[in-house]
Backbone as CSV, one residue per row, in Angstrom:
resi,resn,N_x,N_y,N_z,CA_x,CA_y,CA_z,C_x,C_y,C_z
1,UNK,0.841,-1.196,0.000,0.000,0.000,0.000,0.884,1.257,0.000
2,UNK,0.510,2.230,-0.821,1.261,3.477,-0.858,0.868,4.409,0.263
3,UNK,1.586,5.504,0.370,1.323,6.468,1.439,0.137,7.382,1.146
4,UNK,-0.283,7.465,-0.088,-1.467,8.241,-0.410,-1.171,9.480,-1.229
5,UNK,-2.267,10.040,-1.747,-2.169,11.214,-2.622,-1.700,12.456,-1.858
6,UNK,-2.154,12.590,-0.574,-1.788,13.768,0.232,-0.286,13.819,0.475
7,UNK,0.308,12.665,0.779,1.754,12.603,1.013,2.514,12.936,-0.273
8,UNK,1.993,12.486,-1.392,2.647,12.777,-2.678,2.602,14.268,-2.992
9,UNK,1.462,14.883,-2.750,1.308,16.298,-3.073,2.062,17.212,-2.100
10,UNK,2.259,16.744,-0.858,2.971,17.571,0.121,4.445,17.751,-0.232
11,UNK,4.958,16.939,-1.161,6.358,17.078,-1.601,6.522,18.108,-2.714
12,UNK,5.413,18.598,-3.245,5.481,19.561,-4.342,5.680,20.978,-3.806
13,UNK,6.395,21.805,-4.575,6.697,23.170,-4.149,5.448,24.051,-4.078
14,UNK,4.491,23.815,-4.961,3.326,24.687,-5.049,2.219,24.321,-4.077
15,UNK,2.304,23.120,-3.450,1.184,22.665,-2.606,1.230,23.355,-1.236
16,UNK,0.078,23.776,-0.702,0.090,24.477,0.610,0.442,23.610,1.800
17,UNK,0.383,22.290,1.676,0.716,21.407,2.818,2.201,21.088,2.896
18,UNK,3.020,21.630,2.002,4.468,21.411,2.065,5.040,22.108,3.301
19,UNK,6.113,21.535,3.824,6.691,22.041,5.081,7.198,23.461,4.897
20,UNK,7.888,23.734,3.793,8.451,25.087,3.584,7.356,26.125,3.385
21,UNK,6.229,25.697,2.767,5.107,26.629,2.616,4.419,26.914,3.951
22,UNK,4.314,25.889,4.790,3.739,26.091,6.128,4.618,27.022,6.962
23,UNK,5.940,26.874,6.789,6.874,27.742,7.516,6.721,29.203,7.086
24,UNK,6.615,29.405,5.757,6.441,30.766,5.251,5.127,31.384,5.755
25,UNK,4.084,30.553,5.792,2.787,31.041,6.266,2.866,31.453,7.738
26,UNK,3.542,30.610,8.535,3.688,30.917,9.966,4.462,32.223,10.177
27,UNK,5.564,32.387,9.439,6.369,33.609,9.577,5.571,34.846,9.151
28,UNK,4.801,34.698,8.073,4.010,35.836,7.604,2.937,36.225,8.616
29,UNK,2.285,35.223,9.223,1.257,35.517,10.233,1.848,36.198,11.462
30,UNK,3.022,35.707,11.893,3.670,36.304,13.066,4.101,37.742,12.791
31,UNK,4.610,37.984,11.599,5.002,39.355,11.241,3.789,40.281,11.177
32,UNK,2.684,39.743,10.675,1.457,40.538,10.612,0.969,40.905,12.020
33,UNK,1.049,39.935,12.956,0.646,40.202,14.347,1.524,41.287,14.974
34,UNK,2.836,41.197,14.751,3.741,42.195,15.306,3.485,43.583,14.710
35,UNK,3.172,43.629,13.411,2.893,44.911,12.762,1.600,45.522,13.291
36,UNK,0.579,44.679,13.493,-0.686,45.171,14.041,-0.494,45.707,15.465
37,UNK,0.303,45.000,16.247,0.576,45.442,17.625,1.311,46.786,17.621
38,UNK,2.291,46.930,16.707,3.056,48.177,16.625,2.163,49.344,16.199
39,UNK,1.248,49.071,15.253,0.340,50.101,14.789,-0.632,50.533,15.899
40,UNK,-1.078,49.560,16.701,-1.985,49.887,17.810,-1.285,50.761,18.847
41,UNK,-0.004,50.439,19.145,0.761,51.255,20.094,0.968,52.674,19.568
42,UNK,1.241,52.786,18.276,1.430,54.115,17.682,0.130,54.925,17.702
43,UNK,-1.003,54.251,17.480,-2.304,54.945,17.525,-2.592,55.477,18.930
44,UNK,-2.295,54.657,19.938,-2.516,55.102,21.327,-1.633,56.296,21.667
45,UNK,-0.390,56.239,21.233,0.534,57.348,21.505,0.069,58.623,20.805
46,UNK,-0.407,58.482,19.563,-0.895,59.641,18.814,-2.119,60.259,19.502
47,UNK,-3.020,59.385,20.006,-4.212,59.888,20.699,-3.845,60.674,21.955
48,UNK,-2.866,60.151,22.707,-2.430,60.847,23.928,-1.842,62.222,23.596
49,UNK,-1.027,62.261,22.549,-0.437,63.549,22.151,-1.512,64.557,21.733
50,UNK,-2.508,64.095,20.988,-3.590,64.987,20.560,-4.395,65.503,21.748
51,UNK,-4.603,64.625,22.760,-5.325,65.060,23.954,-4.553,66.141,24.704
52,UNK,-3.243,65.984,24.798,-2.419,66.991,25.485,-2.495,68.335,24.754
53,UNK,-2.424,68.276,23.416,-2.501,69.517,22.630,-3.870,70.201,22.778
54,UNK,-4.919,69.401,22.820,-6.259,69.970,22.986,-6.417,70.636,24.343
55,UNK,-5.885,69.981,25.386,-5.958,70.564,26.734,-5.185,71.884,26.811
56,UNK,-4.029,71.927,26.162,-3.245,73.166,26.171,-3.982,74.292,25.453
57,UNK,-4.654,73.931,24.353,-5.402,74.946,23.602,-6.581,75.481,24.412
58,UNK,-7.224,74.610,25.178,-8.353,75.034,26.001,-7.905,75.918,27.158
59,UNK,-6.720,75.649,27.729,-6.230,76.436,28.865,-5.845,77.856,28.443
60,UNK,-5.404,78.036,27.223,-4.988,79.362,26.764,-3.486,79.534,26.830
61,UNK,-3.036,80.675,26.278,-1.595,80.915,26.174,-0.946,81.138,27.533
62,UNK,-1.593,81.859,28.437,-0.987,82.207,29.723,-0.730,80.970,30.575
63,UNK,-1.730,80.115,30.687,-1.551,78.918,31.503,-0.709,77.865,30.788
64,UNK,-0.686,77.903,29.496,0.155,76.942,28.766,1.630,77.209,29.029
65,UNK,1.981,78.518,29.256,3.380,78.839,29.565,3.834,78.258,30.892
66,UNK,2.887,78.116,31.832,3.256,77.574,33.143,3.584,76.081,33.101
67,UNK,3.082,75.387,32.101,3.342,73.946,32.018,4.807,73.657,31.727
68,UNK,5.445,72.854,32.544,6.877,72.539,32.382,7.104,71.075,32.023
69,UNK,6.053,70.419,31.559,6.203,68.994,31.252,7.134,68.766,30.073
70,UNK,7.271,69.768,29.170,8.130,69.583,28.005,9.602,69.408,28.403
71,UNK,9.975,69.900,29.618,11.367,69.779,30.063,11.754,68.333,30.342
72,UNK,10.762,67.515,30.674,11.024,66.120,31.007,10.848,65.191,29.812
73,UNK,10.404,65.703,28.654,10.262,64.886,27.458,11.575,64.840,26.701
74,UNK,11.902,63.639,26.173,13.127,63.488,25.387,12.959,64.154,24.039
75,UNK,14.001,64.806,23.524,13.888,65.441,22.207,13.693,64.409,21.101
76,UNK,13.133,64.860,19.983,12.858,63.954,18.872,14.156,63.440,18.269
77,UNK,14.139,62.192,17.825,15.318,61.595,17.186,16.229,60.857,18.132
78,UNK,15.971,60.913,19.436,16.824,60.221,20.418,16.041,59.018,20.952
79,UNK,16.634,57.868,20.800,15.985,56.636,21.282,16.241,56.475,22.767
80,UNK,15.341,55.792,23.413,15.502,55.519,24.844,16.620,54.512,25.069
81,UNK,17.305,54.669,26.193,18.385,53.737,26.519,17.808,52.370,26.883
82,UNK,18.548,51.376,26.457,18.102,50.021,26.787,18.347,49.750,28.264
83,UNK,17.501,48.882,28.821,17.626,48.551,30.244,18.914,47.780,30.477
84,UNK,19.558,48.134,31.599,20.840,47.497,31.915,20.652,46.059,32.401
85,UNK,19.561,45.804,33.101,19.322,44.463,33.650,18.730,43.568,32.565
86,UNK,19.593,43.086,31.692,19.143,42.176,30.641,19.132,40.749,31.185
87,UNK,18.219,39.909,30.704,18.214,38.507,31.161,19.446,37.772,30.665
88,UNK,20.001,36.908,31.495,21.197,36.152,31.118,20.848,35.113,30.058
89,UNK,21.703,34.964,29.037,21.413,33.982,27.983,21.576,32.551,28.494
90,UNK,20.806,31.649,27.909,20.870,30.243,28.309,22.074,29.541,27.697
91,UNK,22.456,29.927,26.475,23.487,29.223,25.733,24.678,30.138,25.477
92,UNK,25.836,29.521,25.232,27.070,30.267,25.029,27.041,31.073,23.742
93,UNK,26.418,30.535,22.681,26.423,31.247,21.399,25.633,32.548,21.481
94,UNK,24.675,32.632,22.401,23.935,33.879,22.565,24.821,34.965,23.171
95,UNK,25.741,34.586,24.056,26.624,35.546,24.715,27.751,35.990,23.782
96,UNK,28.313,35.053,23.034,29.485,35.358,22.223,29.115,36.112,20.944
97,UNK,28.150,35.584,20.221,27.874,36.105,18.883,26.713,37.091,18.859
98,UNK,25.779,36.962,19.815,24.604,37.841,19.880,23.857,37.820,18.539
99,UNK,23.520,36.600,18.106,22.891,36.424,16.797,21.526,37.095,16.773
100,UNK,21.221,37.845,15.708,19.913,38.524,15.637,18.793,37.534,15.363
101,UNK,17.591,37.891,15.831,16.404,37.076,15.594,15.277,37.971,15.099
102,UNK,14.303,37.337,14.483,13.135,38.076,14.049,12.349,38.583,15.255
103,UNK,11.558,39.614,15.056,10.814,40.219,16.172,9.816,39.252,16.780
104,UNK,9.192,38.419,15.937,8.201,37.479,16.466,8.823,36.280,17.171
105,UNK,10.143,36.063,17.028,10.803,34.895,17.599,11.713,35.250,18.764
106,UNK,11.680,36.478,19.262,12.631,36.889,20.294,12.321,36.272,21.654
107,UNK,11.072,36.302,22.052,10.700,35.816,23.387,9.900,34.520,23.337
108,UNK,10.098,33.742,22.281,9.380,32.474,22.130,10.373,31.335,22.256
109,UNK,10.267,30.555,23.365,11.190,29.441,23.597,10.871,28.218,22.751
110,UNK,9.669,28.168,22.186,9.290,27.002,21.390,9.982,26.991,20.027
111,UNK,10.436,28.148,19.570,11.140,28.218,18.273,12.600,27.839,18.502
112,UNK,13.059,26.784,17.831,14.425,26.266,17.996,15.283,26.751,16.848
113,UNK,16.385,27.416,17.157,17.324,27.902,16.142,18.531,26.970,16.060
114,UNK,19.229,27.083,14.948,20.501,26.386,14.784,21.526,27.381,14.242
115,UNK,21.982,28.324,15.086,22.919,29.342,14.606,24.317,28.780,14.411
116,UNK,24.925,29.096,13.271,26.298,28.662,12.965,26.439,27.142,13.023
117,UNK,25.344,26.431,12.737,25.389,24.971,12.753,25.374,24.353,14.133
118,UNK,25.108,25.150,15.198,25.081,24.635,16.570,23.677,24.125,16.871
119,UNK,23.600,22.903,17.362,22.306,22.340,17.722,21.856,22.906,19.067
120,UNK,20.686,23.498,19.097,20.157,24.099,20.315,19.111,23.158,20.898
121,UNK,19.322,22.756,22.157,18.370,21.870,22.841,17.931,22.549,24.135
122,UNK,16.633,22.602,24.341,16.087,23.265,25.526,16.031,22.274,26.695
123,UNK,17.203,21.801,27.085,17.349,20.895,28.226,18.476,21.414,29.103
124,UNK,18.442,21.050,30.383,19.452,21.513,31.337,20.139,20.320,31.983
125,UNK,21.465,20.402,32.099,22.249,19.316,32.692,22.088,19.322,34.208
126,UNK,22.024,18.134,34.794,21.861,18.010,36.241,23.181,18.247,36.961
127,UNK,24.299,17.895,36.325,25.605,17.980,36.977,26.188,19.396,36.925
128,UNK,26.380,19.920,35.695,27.059,21.222,35.557,26.082,22.399,35.508
129,UNK,24.754,22.139,35.522,23.707,23.184,35.563,23.760,24.111,34.336
130,UNK,24.167,23.579,33.172,24.207,24.372,31.948,23.143,23.880,30.977
131,UNK,22.720,24.801,30.089,21.682,24.484,29.123,22.317,23.937,27.849
132,UNK,21.571,23.042,27.173,21.992,22.566,25.856,22.419,21.122,25.809
133,UNK,22.584,20.449,26.938,22.969,19.039,26.933,22.479,18.375,28.228
134,UNK,22.585,17.037,28.266,22.190,16.245,29.430,23.422,15.719,30.144
135,UNK,23.204,15.148,31.344,24.338,14.619,32.105,24.906,13.340,31.490
136,UNK,24.164,12.695,30.583,24.666,11.483,29.920,25.403,11.771,28.624
137,UNK,25.458,13.044,28.195,26.170,13.404,26.961,27.660,13.573,27.240
138,UNK,28.473,13.174,26.270,29.935,13.247,26.447,30.455,14.682,26.421
139,UNK,29.692,15.628,25.884,30.147,17.020,25.834,30.079,17.712,27.193
140,UNK,29.423,17.087,28.168,29.343,17.659,29.513,30.727,17.659,30.153
141,UNK,31.185,18.763,30.755,32.530,18.779,31.376,32.650,17.852,32.578
142,UNK,31.512,17.469,33.186,31.540,16.564,34.344,31.021,15.179,33.977
143,UNK,31.241,14.771,32.705,30.716,13.488,32.230,31.367,12.311,32.951
144,UNK,32.686,12.328,33.099,33.409,11.211,33.718,33.484,11.309,35.235
145,UNK,33.018,12.435,35.800,33.084,12.633,37.249,31.745,12.235,37.853
146,UNK,31.774,11.173,38.663,30.545,10.664,39.273,30.496,11.057,40.726
147,UNK,29.285,11.317,41.219,29.061,11.515,42.640,27.835,10.700,43.041
148,UNK,27.504,10.701,44.333,26.445,9.830,44.835,25.060,10.284,44.395
149,UNK,24.903,11.515,43.921,23.584,12.028,43.536,23.303,11.843,42.047
150,UNK,24.313,12.044,41.186,24.091,11.992,39.742,24.832,10.833,39.078
151,UNK,25.375,9.911,39.827,26.135,8.812,39.255,25.200,7.806,38.591
152,UNK,25.683,7.223,37.458,24.938,6.177,36.769,25.568,4.805,36.977
153,UNK,26.689,4.768,37.701,27.380,3.507,37.949,27.051,3.027,39.367
154,UNK,26.450,1.820,39.523,26.075,1.361,40.876,27.258,1.175,41.812
155,UNK,28.421,0.741,41.261,29.590,0.526,42.117,30.085,1.839,42.716
156,UNK,30.010,2.929,41.945,30.435,4.236,42.453,29.511,4.705,43.577
157,UNK,28.204,4.454,43.426,27.244,4.835,44.478,27.519,4.051,45.753
158,UNK,27.815,2.745,45.605,28.089,1.905,46.771,29.357,2.371,47.494
159,UNK,30.393,2.707,46.710,31.646,3.179,47.317,31.442,4.492,48.075
160,UNK,30.686,5.410,47.462,30.442,6.714,48.098,29.656,6.550,49.392
161,UNK,28.641,5.642,49.378,27.866,5.400,50.596,28.703,4.775,51.689
162,UNK,29.600,3.849,51.316,30.469,3.206,52.297,31.431,4.205,52.922
163,UNK,31.973,5.097,52.091,32.904,6.119,52.610,32.192,7.078,53.558
164,UNK,30.954,7.444,53.222,30.212,8.378,54.082,29.886,7.749,55.429
165,UNK,29.558,6.428,55.435,29.259,5.755,56.712,30.503,5.620,57.574
166,UNK,31.664,5.350,56.939,32.903,5.234,57.709,33.302,6.567,58.327
167,UNK,33.036,7.655,57.611,33.357,8.984,58.149,32.434,9.334,59.296
168,UNK,31.137,8.955,59.161,30.167,9.304,60.203,30.390,8.516,61.482
169,UNK,30.985,7.273,61.369,31.210,6.477,62.570,32.306,7.058,63.462
170,UNK,33.217,7.821,62.869,34.277,8.434,63.674,33.690,9.494,64.608
171,UNK,34.137,9.452,65.843,33.632,10.406,66.832,34.279,11.775,66.612
172,UNK,33.441,12.756,66.408,33.929,14.118,66.224,34.172,14.775,67.577
173,UNK,35.191,15.591,67.673,35.456,16.245,68.962,34.337,17.201,69.334
174,UNK,33.911,17.116,70.581,32.818,17.978,71.044,33.307,19.413,71.232
175,UNK,32.448,20.351,70.927,32.767,21.775,71.038,31.871,22.380,72.105
176,UNK,32.462,23.143,72.989,31.685,23.761,74.066,30.878,24.954,73.535
177,UNK,29.896,25.357,74.332,29.053,26.487,73.929,29.839,27.801,73.902
178,UNK,30.771,27.935,74.842,31.581,29.150,74.868,32.442,29.298,73.627
179,UNK,32.994,28.176,73.158,33.814,28.213,71.949,32.968,28.570,70.721
180,UNK,31.744,28.030,70.664,30.850,28.352,69.551,30.501,29.843,69.533
181,UNK,30.246,30.404,70.693,29.919,31.837,70.779,31.108,32.686,70.315
182,UNK,32.315,32.277,70.711,33.512,33.025,70.308,33.718,32.960,68.793
183,UNK,33.522,31.762,68.204,33.673,31.616,66.755,32.620,32.418,65.992
184,UNK,31.393,32.455,66.511,30.343,33.261,65.875,30.727,34.741,65.841
185,UNK,31.318,35.216,66.928,31.698,36.621,67.013,32.859,36.939,66.087
186,UNK,33.862,36.036,66.021,35.069,36.315,65.250,34.837,36.164,63.748
187,UNK,34.166,35.066,63.344,34.024,34.771,61.918,32.862,35.525,61.278
188,UNK,31.701,35.528,61.946,30.495,36.076,61.323,30.054,37.405,61.924
189,UNK,30.663,37.834,63.006,30.275,39.099,63.631,28.908,39.059,64.286
190,UNK,28.523,37.904,64.813,27.214,37.743,65.453,27.386,37.736,66.966
191,UNK,26.474,38.368,67.648,26.500,38.430,69.109,25.141,38.022,69.665
192,UNK,25.171,37.297,70.760,23.925,36.928,71.444,23.588,37.964,72.516
193,UNK,22.328,37.982,72.927,21.912,38.899,73.973,22.528,38.487,75.311
194,UNK,22.648,39.477,76.218,23.280,39.217,77.514,22.489,38.195,78.326
195,UNK,21.167,38.223,78.199,20.333,37.280,78.945,20.604,35.843,78.512
196,UNK,20.731,35.642,77.195,21.006,34.291,76.673,22.396,33.844,77.082
197,UNK,23.378,34.776,77.010,24.745,34.421,77.403,24.816,34.011,78.866
198,UNK,24.137,34.745,79.735,24.156,34.409,81.163,23.512,33.057,81.423
199,UNK,22.419,32.747,80.697,21.772,31.443,80.856,22.683,30.303,80.417
200,UNK,23.401,30.508,79.305,24.315,29.466,78.821,25.440,29.232,79.820
201,UNK,25.987,30.326,80.374,27.098,30.178,81.326,26.648,29.478,82.602
202,UNK,25.473,29.806,83.095,24.964,29.150,84.306,24.707,27.665,84.051
203,UNK,24.188,27.322,82.853,23.961,25.912,82.531,25.262,25.133,82.495
204,UNK,26.307,25.735,81.900,27.601,25.055,81.838,28.182,24.857,83.236
205,UNK,28.070,25.878,84.069,28.590,25.762,85.447,27.861,24.672,86.220
206,UNK,26.553,24.614,86.081,25.769,23.605,86.794,26.113,22.190,86.336
207,UNK,26.288,22.017,85.005,26.620,20.680,84.498,27.987,20.222,84.988
208,UNK,28.978,21.126,84.948,30.324,20.747,85.409,30.334,20.449,86.909
209,UNK,29.632,21.287,87.678,29.573,21.052,89.120,28.837,19.765,89.440
210,UNK,27.735,19.512,88.759,26.953,18.308,89.038,27.725,17.044,88.754
211,UNK,28.490,17.018,87.676,29.260,15.836,87.322,30.330,15.559,88.362
212,UNK,31.064,16.555,88.758,32.160,16.336,89.706,31.622,15.889,91.068
213,UNK,30.550,16.511,91.550,29.979,16.127,92.846,29.403,14.714,92.821
214,UNK,28.765,14.347,91.707,28.183,13.004,91.605,29.270,11.940,91.610
215,UNK,30.348,12.213,90.879,31.445,11.242,90.839,32.090,11.089,92.214
216,UNK,32.294,12.196,92.891,32.897,12.125,94.224,31.990,11.368,95.202
217,UNK,30.698,11.639,95.108,29.751,10.961,96.011,29.745,9.455,95.760
218,UNK,29.801,9.041,94.491,29.823,7.609,94.164,31.076,6.935,94.704
219,UNK,32.222,7.601,94.528,33.488,7.015,95.020,33.488,6.875,96.534
220,UNK,33.007,7.893,97.224,32.958,7.822,98.686,32.014,6.729,99.177
221,UNK,30.865,6.613,98.540,29.898,5.583,98.947,30.464,4.190,98.724
222,UNK,31.174,3.994,97.579,31.741,2.682,97.291,32.848,2.331,98.298
223,UNK,33.671,3.306,98.637,34.744,3.056,99.607,34.177,2.700,100.984
224,UNK,33.145,3.420,101.417,32.523,3.102,102.716,31.902,1.705,102.721
225,UNK,31.228,1.385,101.599,30.574,0.076,101.503,31.609,-1.048,101.490
226,UNK,32.738,-0.856,100.766,33.772,-1.889,100.696,34.504,-2.031,102.035
227,UNK,34.679,-0.917,102.756,35.366,-0.980,104.055,34.524,-1.683,105.118
228,UNK,33.219,-1.706,104.926,32.354,-2.363,105.920,32.483,-3.886,105.912
229,UNK,33.006,-4.503,104.828,33.158,-5.960,104.739,34.382,-6.411,105.546
230,UNK,34.295,-7.672,105.987,35.451,-8.290,106.682,36.407,-8.847,105.636
231,UNK,37.573,-9.327,106.103,38.576,-9.864,105.171,38.069,-11.119,104.467
232,UNK,37.325,-11.955,105.212,36.797,-13.188,104.609,35.781,-12.877,103.514
233,UNK,34.931,-11.889,103.750,33.942,-11.508,102.728,34.623,-10.918,101.480
234,UNK,35.665,-10.133,101.730,36.392,-9.568,100.582,37.031,-10.676,99.745
235,UNK,37.550,-11.724,100.422,38.174,-12.852,99.730,37.137,-13.606,98.878
236,UNK,35.939,-13.798,99.453,34.871,-14.489,98.715,34.451,-13.684,97.463
237,UNK,34.342,-12.385,97.610,33.954,-11.535,96.469,34.984,-11.626,95.343
238,UNK,36.266,-11.600,95.720,37.327,-11.712,94.716,37.271,-13.057,93.992
239,UNK,36.989,-14.149,94.760,36.895,-15.476,94.144,35.749,-15.521,93.107
240,UNK,34.606,-14.945,93.483,33.463,-14.924,92.545,33.799,-14.161,91.270
241,UNK,34.479,-13.038,91.445,34.851,-12.238,90.269,35.808,-13.010,89.369
242,UNK,36.789,-13.701,89.989,37.751,-14.475,89.207,37.085,-15.642,88.493
243,UNK,36.115,-16.310,89.167,35.400,-17.425,88.531,34.620,-16.957,87.292
244,UNK,33.967,-15.812,87.431,33.213,-15.276,86.289,34.136,-14.983,85.102
245,UNK,35.294,-14.412,85.382,36.247,-14.121,84.317,36.767,-15.408,83.675
246,UNK,37.016,-16.445,84.508,37.497,-17.729,83.964,36.437,-18.365,83.066
247,UNK,35.152,-18.287,83.459,34.068,-18.834,82.625,33.980,-18.113,81.279
248,UNK,34.142,-16.822,81.311,34.101,-16.058,80.057,35.221,-16.463,79.114
249,UNK,36.426,-16.673,79.673,37.562,-17.082,78.848,37.346,-18.469,78.248
250,UNK,36.738,-19.387,79.019,36.454,-20.735,78.508,35.454,-20.686,77.350
251,UNK,34.431,-19.870,77.501,33.434,-19.733,76.434,34.067,-19.190,75.138
252,UNK,34.962,-18.229,75.304,35.647,-17.681,74.132,36.484,-18.749,73.432
253,UNK,37.189,-19.568,74.222,38.030,-20.626,73.635,37.172,-21.649,72.893
254,UNK,36.017,-22.027,73.489,35.133,-22.992,72.820,34.602,-22.442,71.497
255,UNK,34.231,-21.188,71.473,33.742,-20.582,70.234,34.815,-20.567,69.160
256,UNK,36.052,-20.254,69.570,37.151,-20.242,68.601,37.419,-21.635,68.050
257,UNK,37.344,-22.661,68.907,37.550,-24.034,68.441,36.452,-24.458,67.464
258,UNK,35.197,-24.087,67.754,34.094,-24.430,66.841,34.277,-23.764,65.473
259,UNK,34.710,-22.531,65.492,34.942,-21.829,64.227,36.049,-22.497,63.414
260,UNK,37.108,-22.924,64.086,38.206,-23.603,63.395,37.729,-24.911,62.769
261,UNK,36.881,-25.684,63.508,36.351,-26.943,62.971,35.467,-26.696,61.749
262,UNK,34.642,-25.652,61.803,33.758,-25.348,60.673,34.544,-24.919,59.445
263,UNK,35.617,-24.135,59.668,36.442,-23.681,58.543,37.157,-24.848,57.866
264,UNK,37.534,-25.878,58.631,38.183,-27.081,58.056,37.175,-27.879,57.217
């Protein structure tokens, strides 16, 4: 079966369903819309100017002299300055070459250009955060560099997770509240209120005092309790402790022997 008469005719230059004819029609319609919009803006501006002139004529010559609005109007023939805060271009070719575009295609992202043979793709890379390619394309500067968030290799993800767990298991040195307050002041220039500072200092003093007193009280109580026993009772306690340690060592030896037998 053939593709049909419509497909055959769409390849002809004169047929309206040809791709190049549809493109010309689209461009012509867009240009017509822009021209109509420009004409409407010019009509509004002309109407405003005529209204101002009519008002001046009604006020008369004496009051018209008092009007100073003409001092703030730009003279004819001088174009307005372009705004300094221009939007940043998505692609490098827009910054380097500043290729011109038609008026109807300036703010339309759906129209795809190919300036200087460069393929323009409206996609953004996850790794380098640039427009025009994906993280799986070889043109990406971070193509061979994998991390745990954007990596496509499972072994790299496993290695990164293992390294992060090993780092987290290490005990980090504790930092006191006073040291944190000093670092905040020196590095960032931040200060806490006097009420908060006094509360923090009192809490630290109470914690340090409580720990030392509790430890001393425990040691004294244990010494008094141990001194109350006779020599025979102390000997019995030592024997029980030694027996428990000997049992633990025997259990360890039995486990090691069982493991050796299983490995053989």
